[in-house]
mmCIF file of the N, C-alpha and C atoms, coordinates in Angstrom:
data_MODEL
# 
_entry.id   MODEL 
# 
loop_
_atom_site.group_PDB 
_atom_site.id 
_atom_site.type_symbol 
_atom_site.label_atom_id 
_atom_site.label_alt_id 
_atom_site.label_comp_id 
_atom_site.label_asym_id 
_atom_site.label_entity_id 
_atom_site.label_seq_id 
_atom_site.pdbx_PDB_ins_code 
_atom_site.Cartn_x 
_atom_site.Cartn_y 
_atom_site.Cartn_z 
_atom_site.occupancy 
_atom_site.B_iso_or_equiv 
_atom_site.pdbx_formal_charge 
_atom_site.auth_seq_id 
_atom_site.auth_comp_id 
_atom_site.auth_asym_id 
_atom_site.auth_atom_id 
_atom_site.pdbx_PDB_model_num 
ATOM 1   N N  . MET A 1 1  ? 74.058 133.189 88.377 1.00 0.00 ? 1  MET A N  1 
ATOM 2   C CA . MET A 1 1  ? 74.432 133.825 87.384 1.00 0.00 ? 1  MET A CA 1 
ATOM 3   C C  . MET A 1 1  ? 75.839 133.061 86.732 1.00 0.00 ? 1  MET A C  1 
ATOM 4   N N  . GLY A 1 2  ? 75.969 132.687 85.472 1.00 0.00 ? 2  GLY A N  1 
ATOM 5   C CA . GLY A 1 2  ? 77.085 131.842 85.009 1.00 0.00 ? 2  GLY A CA 1 
ATOM 6   C C  . GLY A 1 2  ? 78.339 132.952 85.248 1.00 0.00 ? 2  GLY A C  1 
ATOM 7   N N  . LYS A 1 3  ? 79.482 132.164 84.711 1.00 0.00 ? 3  LYS A N  1 
ATOM 8   C CA . LYS A 1 3  ? 80.676 133.097 84.641 1.00 0.00 ? 3  LYS A CA 1 
ATOM 9   C C  . LYS A 1 3  ? 80.725 133.953 83.573 1.00 0.00 ? 3  LYS A C  1 
ATOM 10  N N  . ASP A 1 4  ? 80.066 133.527 82.607 1.00 0.00 ? 4  ASP A N  1 
ATOM 11  C CA . ASP A 1 4  ? 80.067 134.931 81.611 1.00 0.00 ? 4  ASP A CA 1 
ATOM 12  C C  . ASP A 1 4  ? 78.995 135.897 81.932 1.00 0.00 ? 4  ASP A C  1 
ATOM 13  N N  . GLY A 1 5  ? 78.331 135.897 82.978 1.00 0.00 ? 5  GLY A N  1 
ATOM 14  C CA . GLY A 1 5  ? 77.529 136.864 83.355 1.00 0.00 ? 5  GLY A CA 1 
ATOM 15  C C  . GLY A 1 5  ? 75.943 136.670 83.036 1.00 0.00 ? 5  GLY A C  1 
ATOM 16  N N  . GLU A 1 6  ? 75.834 135.466 82.138 1.00 0.00 ? 6  GLU A N  1 
ATOM 17  C CA . GLU A 1 6  ? 74.545 135.135 81.819 1.00 0.00 ? 6  GLU A CA 1 
ATOM 18  C C  . GLU A 1 6  ? 73.724 134.609 82.846 1.00 0.00 ? 6  GLU A C  1 
ATOM 19  N N  . LEU A 1 7  ? 72.386 134.871 82.960 1.00 0.00 ? 7  LEU A N  1 
ATOM 20  C CA . LEU A 1 7  ? 71.474 134.152 84.009 1.00 0.00 ? 7  LEU A CA 1 
ATOM 21  C C  . LEU A 1 7  ? 71.247 132.746 83.491 1.00 0.00 ? 7  LEU A C  1 
ATOM 22  N N  . ARG A 1 8  ? 71.141 132.214 84.722 1.00 0.00 ? 8  ARG A N  1 
ATOM 23  C CA . ARG A 1 8  ? 70.819 130.604 84.555 1.00 0.00 ? 8  ARG A CA 1 
ATOM 24  C C  . ARG A 1 8  ? 69.601 130.249 85.385 1.00 0.00 ? 8  ARG A C  1 
ATOM 25  N N  . LYS A 1 9  ? 69.073 129.189 85.143 1.00 0.00 ? 9  LYS A N  1 
ATOM 26  C CA . LYS A 1 9  ? 67.961 128.458 85.616 1.00 0.00 ? 9  LYS A CA 1 
ATOM 27  C C  . LYS A 1 9  ? 68.186 128.696 87.472 1.00 0.00 ? 9  LYS A C  1 
ATOM 28  N N  . GLY A 1 10 ? 67.267 129.225 88.039 1.00 0.00 ? 10 GLY A N  1 
ATOM 29  C CA . GLY A 1 10 ? 67.656 129.065 89.527 1.00 0.00 ? 10 GLY A CA 1 
ATOM 30  C C  . GLY A 1 10 ? 68.162 130.323 90.260 1.00 0.00 ? 10 GLY A C  1 
ATOM 31  N N  . ASP A 1 11 ? 68.574 131.005 89.269 1.00 0.00 ? 11 ASP A N  1 
ATOM 32  C CA . ASP A 1 11 ? 68.839 132.489 89.658 1.00 0.00 ? 11 ASP A CA 1 
ATOM 33  C C  . ASP A 1 11 ? 67.846 133.406 90.235 1.00 0.00 ? 11 ASP A C  1 
ATOM 34  N N  . ARG A 1 12 ? 68.125 134.069 91.090 1.00 0.00 ? 12 ARG A N  1 
ATOM 35  C CA . ARG A 1 12 ? 67.125 135.006 91.800 1.00 0.00 ? 12 ARG A CA 1 
ATOM 36  C C  . ARG A 1 12 ? 67.374 136.374 91.170 1.00 0.00 ? 12 ARG A C  1 
ATOM 37  N N  . VAL A 1 13 ? 66.216 136.879 90.710 1.00 0.00 ? 13 VAL A N  1 
ATOM 38  C CA . VAL A 1 13 ? 66.391 138.195 89.745 1.00 0.00 ? 13 VAL A CA 1 
ATOM 39  C C  . VAL A 1 13 ? 65.159 139.143 90.309 1.00 0.00 ? 13 VAL A C  1 
ATOM 40  N N  . ALA A 1 14 ? 65.022 140.400 90.136 1.00 0.00 ? 14 ALA A N  1 
ATOM 41  C CA . ALA A 1 14 ? 64.241 141.282 90.273 1.00 0.00 ? 14 ALA A CA 1 
ATOM 42  C C  . ALA A 1 14 ? 64.037 142.209 88.997 1.00 0.00 ? 14 ALA A C  1 
ATOM 43  N N  . TRP A 1 15 ? 62.792 142.502 88.915 1.00 0.00 ? 15 TRP A N  1 
ATOM 44  C CA . TRP A 1 15 ? 62.261 143.454 87.804 1.00 0.00 ? 15 TRP A CA 1 
ATOM 45  C C  . TRP A 1 15 ? 61.231 144.365 88.053 1.00 0.00 ? 15 TRP A C  1 
ATOM 46  N N  . SER A 1 16 ? 61.251 145.474 87.153 1.00 0.00 ? 16 SER A N  1 
ATOM 47  C CA . SER A 1 16 ? 60.156 146.360 87.606 1.00 0.00 ? 16 SER A CA 1 
ATOM 48  C C  . SER A 1 16 ? 58.724 146.159 87.041 1.00 0.00 ? 16 SER A C  1 
ATOM 49  N N  . SER A 1 17 ? 57.801 146.051 88.051 1.00 0.00 ? 17 SER A N  1 
ATOM 50  C CA . SER A 1 17 ? 56.338 145.614 87.570 1.00 0.00 ? 17 SER A CA 1 
ATOM 51  C C  . SER A 1 17 ? 55.423 146.633 88.204 1.00 0.00 ? 17 SER A C  1 
ATOM 52  N N  . HIS A 1 18 ? 54.710 147.458 87.384 1.00 0.00 ? 18 HIS A N  1 
ATOM 53  C CA . HIS A 1 18 ? 53.772 148.247 87.627 1.00 0.00 ? 18 HIS A CA 1 
ATOM 54  C C  . HIS A 1 18 ? 54.177 149.229 88.848 1.00 0.00 ? 18 HIS A C  1 
ATOM 55  N N  . GLY A 1 19 ? 55.345 149.857 88.525 1.00 0.00 ? 19 GLY A N  1 
ATOM 56  C CA . GLY A 1 19 ? 56.123 150.836 89.374 1.00 0.00 ? 19 GLY A CA 1 
ATOM 57  C C  . GLY A 1 19 ? 56.593 150.308 90.666 1.00 0.00 ? 19 GLY A C  1 
ATOM 58  N N  . SER A 1 20 ? 56.757 149.133 90.941 1.00 0.00 ? 20 SER A N  1 
ATOM 59  C CA . SER A 1 20 ? 57.457 148.454 92.075 1.00 0.00 ? 20 SER A CA 1 
ATOM 60  C C  . SER A 1 20 ? 58.193 147.457 91.741 1.00 0.00 ? 20 SER A C  1 
ATOM 61  N N  . GLU A 1 21 ? 59.047 146.999 92.678 1.00 0.00 ? 21 GLU A N  1 
ATOM 62  C CA . GLU A 1 21 ? 60.063 145.827 92.229 1.00 0.00 ? 21 GLU A CA 1 
ATOM 63  C C  . GLU A 1 21 ? 59.504 144.514 92.539 1.00 0.00 ? 21 GLU A C  1 
ATOM 64  N N  . ALA A 1 22 ? 59.508 143.556 91.632 1.00 0.00 ? 22 ALA A N  1 
ATOM 65  C CA . ALA A 1 22 ? 59.278 142.206 91.661 1.00 0.00 ? 22 ALA A CA 1 
ATOM 66  C C  . ALA A 1 22 ? 60.198 141.305 91.852 1.00 0.00 ? 22 ALA A C  1 
ATOM 67  N N  . VAL A 1 23 ? 60.061 140.269 92.589 1.00 0.00 ? 23 VAL A N  1 
ATOM 68  C CA . VAL A 1 23 ? 61.447 139.274 92.709 1.00 0.00 ? 23 VAL A CA 1 
ATOM 69  C C  . VAL A 1 23 ? 60.828 137.864 92.401 1.00 0.00 ? 23 VAL A C  1 
ATOM 70  N N  . GLY A 1 24 ? 61.668 137.204 91.743 1.00 0.00 ? 24 GLY A N  1 
ATOM 71  C CA . GLY A 1 24 ? 61.443 135.775 91.404 1.00 0.00 ? 24 GLY A CA 1 
ATOM 72  C C  . GLY A 1 24 ? 62.683 134.967 91.018 1.00 0.00 ? 24 GLY A C  1 
ATOM 73  N N  . THR A 1 25 ? 62.194 133.861 90.570 1.00 0.00 ? 25 THR A N  1 
ATOM 74  C CA . THR A 1 25 ? 63.445 132.915 90.002 1.00 0.00 ? 25 THR A CA 1 
ATOM 75  C C  . THR A 1 25 ? 63.222 132.816 88.409 1.00 0.00 ? 25 THR A C  1 
ATOM 76  N N  . VAL A 1 26 ? 64.531 132.281 88.049 1.00 0.00 ? 26 VAL A N  1 
ATOM 77  C CA . VAL A 1 26 ? 64.567 132.154 86.439 1.00 0.00 ? 26 VAL A CA 1 
ATOM 78  C C  . VAL A 1 26 ? 63.991 130.817 86.415 1.00 0.00 ? 26 VAL A C  1 
ATOM 79  N N  . THR A 1 27 ? 63.234 130.374 85.576 1.00 0.00 ? 27 THR A N  1 
ATOM 80  C CA . THR A 1 27 ? 62.904 129.037 85.241 1.00 0.00 ? 27 THR A CA 1 
ATOM 81  C C  . THR A 1 27 ? 63.405 128.615 84.024 1.00 0.00 ? 27 THR A C  1 
ATOM 82  N N  . ARG A 1 28 ? 63.789 129.345 83.027 1.00 0.00 ? 28 ARG A N  1 
ATOM 83  C CA . ARG A 1 28 ? 64.294 128.768 81.913 1.00 0.00 ? 28 ARG A CA 1 
ATOM 84  C C  . ARG A 1 28 ? 64.700 129.869 80.829 1.00 0.00 ? 28 ARG A C  1 
ATOM 85  N N  . LYS A 1 29 ? 65.745 129.506 80.149 1.00 0.00 ? 29 LYS A N  1 
ATOM 86  C CA . LYS A 1 29 ? 66.119 130.684 79.050 1.00 0.00 ? 29 LYS A CA 1 
ATOM 87  C C  . LYS A 1 29 ? 65.618 130.290 77.646 1.00 0.00 ? 29 LYS A C  1 
ATOM 88  N N  . ILE A 1 30 ? 64.956 131.218 77.045 1.00 0.00 ? 30 ILE A N  1 
ATOM 89  C CA . ILE A 1 30 ? 64.053 131.032 75.735 1.00 0.00 ? 30 ILE A CA 1 
ATOM 90  C C  . ILE A 1 30 ? 65.151 131.389 74.646 1.00 0.00 ? 30 ILE A C  1 
ATOM 91  N N  . THR A 1 31 ? 65.263 130.610 73.712 1.00 0.00 ? 31 THR A N  1 
ATOM 92  C CA . THR A 1 31 ? 66.111 131.265 72.721 1.00 0.00 ? 31 THR A CA 1 
ATOM 93  C C  . THR A 1 31 ? 65.522 130.721 71.230 1.00 0.00 ? 31 THR A C  1 
ATOM 94  N N  . ARG A 1 32 ? 64.159 130.470 71.291 1.00 0.00 ? 32 ARG A N  1 
ATOM 95  C CA . ARG A 1 32 ? 63.449 130.488 69.745 1.00 0.00 ? 32 ARG A CA 1 
ATOM 96  C C  . ARG A 1 32 ? 61.850 130.879 70.249 1.00 0.00 ? 32 ARG A C  1 
ATOM 97  N N  . ARG A 1 33 ? 61.337 130.937 68.953 1.00 0.00 ? 33 ARG A N  1 
ATOM 98  C CA . ARG A 1 33 ? 59.966 131.557 69.017 1.00 0.00 ? 33 ARG A CA 1 
ATOM 99  C C  . ARG A 1 33 ? 59.117 130.512 69.612 1.00 0.00 ? 33 ARG A C  1 
ATOM 100 N N  . THR A 1 34 ? 58.401 130.859 70.559 1.00 0.00 ? 34 THR A N  1 
ATOM 101 C CA . THR A 1 34 ? 57.623 129.746 71.631 1.00 0.00 ? 34 THR A CA 1 
ATOM 102 C C  . THR A 1 34 ? 56.523 130.691 72.331 1.00 0.00 ? 34 THR A C  1 
ATOM 103 N N  . ARG A 1 35 ? 55.396 129.932 72.702 1.00 0.00 ? 35 ARG A N  1 
ATOM 104 C CA . ARG A 1 35 ? 54.419 130.513 73.676 1.00 0.00 ? 35 ARG A CA 1 
ATOM 105 C C  . ARG A 1 35 ? 55.019 130.095 75.017 1.00 0.00 ? 35 ARG A C  1 
ATOM 106 N N  . ALA A 1 36 ? 54.748 131.265 75.820 1.00 0.00 ? 36 ALA A N  1 
ATOM 107 C CA . ALA A 1 36 ? 55.311 131.168 77.356 1.00 0.00 ? 36 ALA A CA 1 
ATOM 108 C C  . ALA A 1 36 ? 54.779 132.172 78.184 1.00 0.00 ? 36 ALA A C  1 
ATOM 109 N N  . ALA A 1 37 ? 53.841 131.939 79.352 1.00 0.00 ? 37 ALA A N  1 
ATOM 110 C CA . ALA A 1 37 ? 53.454 133.288 80.214 1.00 0.00 ? 37 ALA A CA 1 
ATOM 111 C C  . ALA A 1 37 ? 52.131 133.667 79.401 1.00 0.00 ? 37 ALA A C  1 
ATOM 112 N N  . GLY A 1 38 ? 51.453 132.688 78.705 1.00 0.00 ? 38 GLY A N  1 
ATOM 113 C CA . GLY A 1 38 ? 50.306 133.344 77.906 1.00 0.00 ? 38 GLY A CA 1 
ATOM 114 C C  . GLY A 1 38 ? 50.457 134.123 76.686 1.00 0.00 ? 38 GLY A C  1 
ATOM 115 N N  . ARG A 1 39 ? 51.628 134.215 76.193 1.00 0.00 ? 39 ARG A N  1 
ATOM 116 C CA . ARG A 1 39 ? 51.769 134.882 75.064 1.00 0.00 ? 39 ARG A CA 1 
ATOM 117 C C  . ARG A 1 39 ? 52.840 134.061 74.017 1.00 0.00 ? 39 ARG A C  1 
ATOM 118 N N  . THR A 1 40 ? 53.262 134.771 72.823 1.00 0.00 ? 40 THR A N  1 
ATOM 119 C CA . THR A 1 40 ? 54.145 134.239 72.056 1.00 0.00 ? 40 THR A CA 1 
ATOM 120 C C  . THR A 1 40 ? 55.359 135.310 72.306 1.00 0.00 ? 40 THR A C  1 
ATOM 121 N N  . VAL A 1 41 ? 56.566 134.623 72.587 1.00 0.00 ? 41 VAL A N  1 
ATOM 122 C CA . VAL A 1 41 ? 57.696 135.069 72.772 1.00 0.00 ? 41 VAL A CA 1 
ATOM 123 C C  . VAL A 1 41 ? 58.488 134.908 71.562 1.00 0.00 ? 41 VAL A C  1 
ATOM 124 N N  . ASP A 1 42 ? 59.085 135.917 71.092 1.00 0.00 ? 42 ASP A N  1 
ATOM 125 C CA . ASP A 1 42 ? 59.839 136.092 69.894 1.00 0.00 ? 42 ASP A CA 1 
ATOM 126 C C  . ASP A 1 42 ? 61.516 136.095 70.188 1.00 0.00 ? 42 ASP A C  1 
ATOM 127 N N  . ALA A 1 43 ? 61.994 135.196 70.657 1.00 0.00 ? 43 ALA A N  1 
ATOM 128 C CA . ALA A 1 43 ? 63.256 135.189 70.971 1.00 0.00 ? 43 ALA A CA 1 
ATOM 129 C C  . ALA A 1 43 ? 64.186 134.298 70.050 1.00 0.00 ? 43 ALA A C  1 
ATOM 130 N N  . SER A 1 44 ? 65.578 134.449 70.305 1.00 0.00 ? 44 SER A N  1 
ATOM 131 C CA . SER A 1 44 ? 66.443 133.616 69.356 1.00 0.00 ? 44 SER A CA 1 
ATOM 132 C C  . SER A 1 44 ? 67.887 133.523 70.100 1.00 0.00 ? 44 SER A C  1 
ATOM 133 N N  . PRO A 1 45 ? 68.586 132.739 69.772 1.00 0.00 ? 45 PRO A N  1 
ATOM 134 C CA . PRO A 1 45 ? 69.956 132.472 70.469 1.00 0.00 ? 45 PRO A CA 1 
ATOM 135 C C  . PRO A 1 45 ? 70.618 134.034 70.463 1.00 0.00 ? 45 PRO A C  1 
ATOM 136 N N  . GLU A 1 46 ? 70.581 135.055 69.693 1.00 0.00 ? 46 GLU A N  1 
ATOM 137 C CA . GLU A 1 46 ? 71.104 136.096 69.494 1.00 0.00 ? 46 GLU A CA 1 
ATOM 138 C C  . GLU A 1 46 ? 70.476 137.141 70.537 1.00 0.00 ? 46 GLU A C  1 
ATOM 139 N N  . ALA A 1 47 ? 69.277 136.812 70.783 1.00 0.00 ? 47 ALA A N  1 
ATOM 140 C CA . ALA A 1 47 ? 68.176 137.627 71.565 1.00 0.00 ? 47 ALA A CA 1 
ATOM 141 C C  . ALA A 1 47 ? 67.336 136.749 72.298 1.00 0.00 ? 47 ALA A C  1 
ATOM 142 N N  . PRO A 1 48 ? 68.019 136.278 73.700 1.00 0.00 ? 48 PRO A N  1 
ATOM 143 C CA . PRO A 1 48 ? 67.045 135.367 74.427 1.00 0.00 ? 48 PRO A CA 1 
ATOM 144 C C  . PRO A 1 48 ? 66.206 136.107 75.402 1.00 0.00 ? 48 PRO A C  1 
ATOM 145 N N  . GLN A 1 49 ? 65.220 135.397 75.952 1.00 0.00 ? 49 GLN A N  1 
ATOM 146 C CA . GLN A 1 49 ? 64.326 135.989 76.936 1.00 0.00 ? 49 GLN A CA 1 
ATOM 147 C C  . GLN A 1 49 ? 64.428 135.079 77.909 1.00 0.00 ? 49 GLN A C  1 
ATOM 148 N N  . TYR A 1 50 ? 63.947 135.494 79.092 1.00 0.00 ? 50 TYR A N  1 
ATOM 149 C CA . TYR A 1 50 ? 63.893 134.606 80.399 1.00 0.00 ? 50 TYR A CA 1 
ATOM 150 C C  . TYR A 1 50 ? 62.601 134.462 80.956 1.00 0.00 ? 50 TYR A C  1 
ATOM 151 N N  . GLU A 1 51 ? 62.268 133.324 81.165 1.00 0.00 ? 51 GLU A N  1 
ATOM 152 C CA . GLU A 1 51 ? 61.005 133.005 81.943 1.00 0.00 ? 51 GLU A CA 1 
ATOM 153 C C  . GLU A 1 51 ? 61.360 132.960 83.631 1.00 0.00 ? 51 GLU A C  1 
ATOM 154 N N  . VAL A 1 52 ? 60.532 133.780 84.093 1.00 0.00 ? 52 VAL A N  1 
ATOM 155 C CA . VAL A 1 52 ? 60.747 133.883 85.706 1.00 0.00 ? 52 VAL A CA 1 
ATOM 156 C C  . VAL A 1 52 ? 59.428 133.754 86.309 1.00 0.00 ? 52 VAL A C  1 
ATOM 157 N N  . VAL A 1 53 ? 59.534 133.067 87.651 1.00 0.00 ? 53 VAL A N  1 
ATOM 158 C CA . VAL A 1 53 ? 58.344 132.962 88.451 1.00 0.00 ? 53 VAL A CA 1 
ATOM 159 C C  . VAL A 1 53 ? 58.314 133.819 89.619 1.00 0.00 ? 53 VAL A C  1 
ATOM 160 N N  . SER A 1 54 ? 57.390 134.683 89.996 1.00 0.00 ? 54 SER A N  1 
ATOM 161 C CA . SER A 1 54 ? 57.269 135.698 90.952 1.00 0.00 ? 54 SER A CA 1 
ATOM 162 C C  . SER A 1 54 ? 57.050 135.066 92.154 1.00 0.00 ? 54 SER A C  1 
ATOM 163 N N  . GLU A 1 55 ? 57.918 135.324 93.122 1.00 0.00 ? 55 GLU A N  1 
ATOM 164 C CA . GLU A 1 55 ? 57.954 134.817 94.488 1.00 0.00 ? 55 GLU A CA 1 
ATOM 165 C C  . GLU A 1 55 ? 56.677 135.301 95.315 1.00 0.00 ? 55 GLU A C  1 
ATOM 166 N N  . LYS A 1 56 ? 56.191 136.428 94.843 1.00 0.00 ? 56 LYS A N  1 
ATOM 167 C CA . LYS A 1 56 ? 54.944 136.905 95.704 1.00 0.00 ? 56 LYS A CA 1 
ATOM 168 C C  . LYS A 1 56 ? 53.564 136.307 95.102 1.00 0.00 ? 56 LYS A C  1 
ATOM 169 N N  . SER A 1 57 ? 53.573 136.448 93.741 1.00 0.00 ? 57 SER A N  1 
ATOM 170 C CA . SER A 1 57 ? 52.024 135.785 93.127 1.00 0.00 ? 57 SER A CA 1 
ATOM 171 C C  . SER A 1 57 ? 52.298 134.376 92.747 1.00 0.00 ? 57 SER A C  1 
ATOM 172 N N  . GLY A 1 58 ? 53.552 133.883 92.367 1.00 0.00 ? 58 GLY A N  1 
ATOM 173 C CA . GLY A 1 58 ? 53.700 132.422 91.979 1.00 0.00 ? 58 GLY A CA 1 
ATOM 174 C C  . GLY A 1 58 ? 53.240 132.542 90.363 1.00 0.00 ? 58 GLY A C  1 
ATOM 175 N N  . ARG A 1 59 ? 53.022 133.693 89.717 1.00 0.00 ? 59 ARG A N  1 
ATOM 176 C CA . ARG A 1 59 ? 52.858 133.890 88.411 1.00 0.00 ? 59 ARG A CA 1 
ATOM 177 C C  . ARG A 1 59 ? 54.063 133.761 87.408 1.00 0.00 ? 59 ARG A C  1 
ATOM 178 N N  . THR A 1 60 ? 53.972 133.497 86.218 1.00 0.00 ? 60 THR A N  1 
ATOM 179 C CA . THR A 1 60 ? 55.120 133.347 85.481 1.00 0.00 ? 60 THR A CA 1 
ATOM 180 C C  . THR A 1 60 ? 55.281 134.714 84.352 1.00 0.00 ? 60 THR A C  1 
ATOM 181 N N  . ALA A 1 61 ? 56.298 135.017 84.209 1.00 0.00 ? 61 ALA A N  1 
ATOM 182 C CA . ALA A 1 61 ? 56.394 136.063 83.076 1.00 0.00 ? 61 ALA A CA 1 
ATOM 183 C C  . ALA A 1 61 ? 57.617 135.969 82.324 1.00 0.00 ? 61 ALA A C  1 
ATOM 184 N N  . VAL A 1 62 ? 57.723 136.514 81.175 1.00 0.00 ? 62 VAL A N  1 
ATOM 185 C CA . VAL A 1 62 ? 58.746 136.531 80.431 1.00 0.00 ? 62 VAL A CA 1 
ATOM 186 C C  . VAL A 1 62 ? 59.455 137.813 80.138 1.00 0.00 ? 62 VAL A C  1 
ATOM 187 N N  . HIS A 1 63 ? 60.932 137.993 80.329 1.00 0.00 ? 63 HIS A N  1 
ATOM 188 C CA . HIS A 1 63 ? 61.522 139.195 80.351 1.00 0.00 ? 63 HIS A CA 1 
ATOM 189 C C  . HIS A 1 63 ? 62.681 139.170 79.249 1.00 0.00 ? 63 HIS A C  1 
ATOM 190 N N  . ARG A 1 64 ? 63.176 140.273 78.841 1.00 0.00 ? 64 ARG A N  1 
ATOM 191 C CA . ARG A 1 64 ? 64.495 140.419 78.199 1.00 0.00 ? 64 ARG A CA 1 
ATOM 192 C C  . ARG A 1 64 ? 65.456 140.468 79.237 1.00 0.00 ? 64 ARG A C  1 
ATOM 193 N N  . PRO A 1 65 ? 66.752 139.888 78.873 1.00 0.00 ? 65 PRO A N  1 
ATOM 194 C CA . PRO A 1 65 ? 67.678 140.021 80.024 1.00 0.00 ? 65 PRO A CA 1 
ATOM 195 C C  . PRO A 1 65 ? 68.000 141.422 80.615 1.00 0.00 ? 65 PRO A C  1 
ATOM 196 N N  . GLU A 1 66 ? 68.027 142.582 79.842 1.00 0.00 ? 66 GLU A N  1 
ATOM 197 C CA . GLU A 1 66 ? 68.252 143.743 80.055 1.00 0.00 ? 66 GLU A CA 1 
ATOM 198 C C  . GLU A 1 66 ? 67.284 144.255 81.363 1.00 0.00 ? 66 GLU A C  1 
ATOM 199 N N  . ALA A 1 67 ? 66.058 143.747 81.353 1.00 0.00 ? 67 ALA A N  1 
ATOM 200 C CA . ALA A 1 67 ? 64.989 144.151 82.650 1.00 0.00 ? 67 ALA A CA 1 
ATOM 201 C C  . ALA A 1 67 ? 65.232 143.362 83.608 1.00 0.00 ? 67 ALA A C  1 
ATOM 202 N N  . LEU A 1 68 ? 66.167 142.619 83.789 1.00 0.00 ? 68 LEU A N  1 
ATOM 203 C CA . LEU A 1 68 ? 66.300 141.552 84.921 1.00 0.00 ? 68 LEU A CA 1 
ATOM 204 C C  . LEU A 1 68 ? 67.552 142.007 85.803 1.00 0.00 ? 68 LEU A C  1 
ATOM 205 N N  . HIS A 1 69 ? 67.446 142.091 87.103 1.00 0.00 ? 69 HIS A N  1 
ATOM 206 C CA . HIS A 1 69 ? 68.544 142.341 87.917 1.00 0.00 ? 69 HIS A CA 1 
ATOM 207 C C  . HIS A 1 69 ? 68.787 141.428 88.678 1.00 0.00 ? 69 HIS A C  1 
ATOM 208 N N  . ARG A 1 70 ? 70.247 140.732 88.698 1.00 0.00 ? 70 ARG A N  1 
ATOM 209 C CA . ARG A 1 70 ? 70.374 139.506 89.645 1.00 0.00 ? 70 ARG A CA 1 
ATOM 210 C C  . ARG A 1 70 ? 70.286 140.069 91.198 1.00 0.00 ? 70 ARG A C  1 
ATOM 211 N N  . LYS A 1 71 ? 69.540 139.407 91.973 1.00 0.00 ? 71 LYS A N  1 
ATOM 212 C CA . LYS A 1 71 ? 69.352 139.456 93.301 1.00 0.00 ? 71 LYS A CA 1 
ATOM 213 C C  . LYS A 1 71 ? 70.445 138.640 94.243 1.00 0.00 ? 71 LYS A C  1 
ATOM 214 N N  . PRO A 1 72 ? 70.874 138.940 95.244 1.00 0.00 ? 72 PRO A N  1 
ATOM 215 C CA . PRO A 1 72 ? 71.808 137.894 96.292 1.00 0.00 ? 72 PRO A CA 1 
ATOM 216 C C  . PRO A 1 72 ? 70.792 136.745 96.510 1.00 0.00 ? 72 PRO A C  1 
ATOM 217 N N  . GLY A 1 73 ? 71.547 135.247 96.450 1.00 0.00 ? 73 GLY A N  1 
ATOM 218 C CA . GLY A 1 73 ? 70.826 134.344 97.031 1.00 0.00 ? 73 GLY A CA 1 
ATOM 219 C C  . GLY A 1 73 ? 70.173 133.460 95.771 1.00 0.00 ? 73 GLY A C  1 
ATOM 220 N N  . ARG A 1 74 ? 70.025 132.304 96.045 1.00 0.00 ? 74 ARG A N  1 
ATOM 221 C CA . ARG A 1 74 ? 69.269 131.415 94.674 1.00 0.00 ? 74 ARG A CA 1 
ATOM 222 C C  . ARG A 1 74 ? 68.014 130.675 95.668 1.00 0.00 ? 74 ARG A C  1 
ATOM 223 N N  . SER A 1 75 ? 66.909 130.613 94.775 1.00 0.00 ? 75 SER A N  1 
ATOM 224 C CA . SER A 1 75 ? 65.802 129.968 95.300 1.00 0.00 ? 75 SER A CA 1 
ATOM 225 C C  . SER A 1 75 ? 65.776 128.578 95.463 1.00 0.00 ? 75 SER A C  1 
# 
């Protein structure tokens, strides 16, 4: 996590997924409307979203920063 508390590429994070905790790595910060993880992501510089890859499944997902919680260590 950066000095300002913002997530960065390579940060290890956790999020809630189907009633349990998923853990993965931030792969990029999305700051504009784009396609990611099989869907359209409506992000902006004021409301960024983060693309993450699950450690368990290897699948890609996109989440708002408030849904992600930093975990110790970097991948």
